[in-house]
C-alpha angles and dihedrals in degrees: 000000000000120000118195121188117192133179125215118195090351143063119248120225120221091246092054091047091050090048091053093047093048092051093044093052090058090066089075089080092060097048123012097197096069111136104178141355127206120197116190118189119194124188113193129154093349093303119109118213120197121195126184128193117190117195117198137170115266097006136083115256117278112228130186134168131196134179128206140148090244118058094212091052090048090055092048093050089046091055091056090056095047092046090053091050092050092047092051092048093049092047090051091051092046093050091049092059096042115035117204117276115273095021093115096048121104119237115256115265118247123206 
């Protein structure tokens, strides 16, 4: 899995880059088909915007954006959004393969 951290309108410190990579690598436990992750950090007018794009095999890209005054906090809030998207996607896929019990049964006839 390839993790790319980019900065737009700002420089990225090594500690922020390491923080982003560490958080992004944890996404592998939610979906095992992740191919690459892009993290774009934008610092403009004292507000930091973090955007994450997760590319995986067999699924459309997952995209989330978060704004905060602190760049580290923006990344942490962003992770919550991406994790929720991955969880919903995986649950949808799991439910498609295994319908709930009793879904295929016919209702009892009443006379």
